[in-house]
C-alpha positions in Angstrom: 62.4 139.1 82.0 64.0 135.7 82.2 62.8 134.1 85.4 64.1 130.5 85.1 66.8 128.8 83.1 67.2 125.0 82.8 70.2 123.5 81.1 71.0 119.8 80.5 74.0 118.3 78.9 75.5 121.5 77.5 79.4 121.5 77.6 80.4 120.6 81.2 77.0 121.2 82.7 75.2 117.9 83.4 72.0 119.5 84.7 71.2 122.8 86.4 68.1 124.9 87.1 68.5 128.6 87.9 65.8 130.9 89.2 66.3 134.7 88.6 64.7 137.4 90.7 63.5 140.9 89.7 66.4 143.4 89.7 70.1 142.7 89.4 71.3 139.1 89.2 75.0 138.4 89.3 76.9 135.2 88.3 80.1 134.6 90.2 82.4 131.6 90.6 85.8 130.1 90.2 87.4 129.7 86.8 85.9 126.8 84.8 82.6 126.6 86.8 80.3 127.3 83.9 79.5 131.0 84.0 80.1 131.4 80.3 78.0 128.4 79.6 75.1 130.0 81.4 75.5 133.1 79.3 75.8 131.0 76.1 72.5 129.2 77.1 70.8 132.5 77.4 72.1 133.5 74.0 70.7 130.3 72.6 67.3 131.2 74.0 67.5 134.5 72.3 68.1 133.0 68.9 71.9 132.5 69.0 73.5 129.9 66.8 74.0 126.4 68.3 77.1 124.4 67.7 77.3 120.6 68.1 80.7 120.9 69.8 78.8 122.4 72.8 76.9 119.1 73.4 78.2 117.3 76.5 79.9 113.9 76.3 77.1 111.9 78.0 74.5 112.3 75.3 73.8 113.1 71.7 71.8 116.2 72.4 71.7 119.2 74.7 68.6 120.9 76.2 68.1 124.6 77.1 64.8 125.9 78.4 63.8 129.4 79.6 60.8 130.8 81.4 60.1 134.4 80.6 57.8 136.8 82.5 56.3 139.7 80.6 54.7 142.6 82.4 52.6 144.8 80.2 52.2 148.4 81.5 49.0 150.1 80.5 49.0 153.8 80.2 46.0 155.9 81.1 45.2 158.6 78.5 
């Protein structure tokens, strides 16, 4: 499960840190506020292709970091 997402200089996002909780997490907001950029950043974390046109205007690079939490369930036999 993705528990935290950190984005810096990706498209219109200068810097943001998002914490997700267990269960359903919903992204809402006005048009143009960056919801699709957040989904795109998650796609990058999962191995999606990066594009240099997504780098923001303030830097030569963008940064996306995710913290994943894995819970291993052990079965009793």
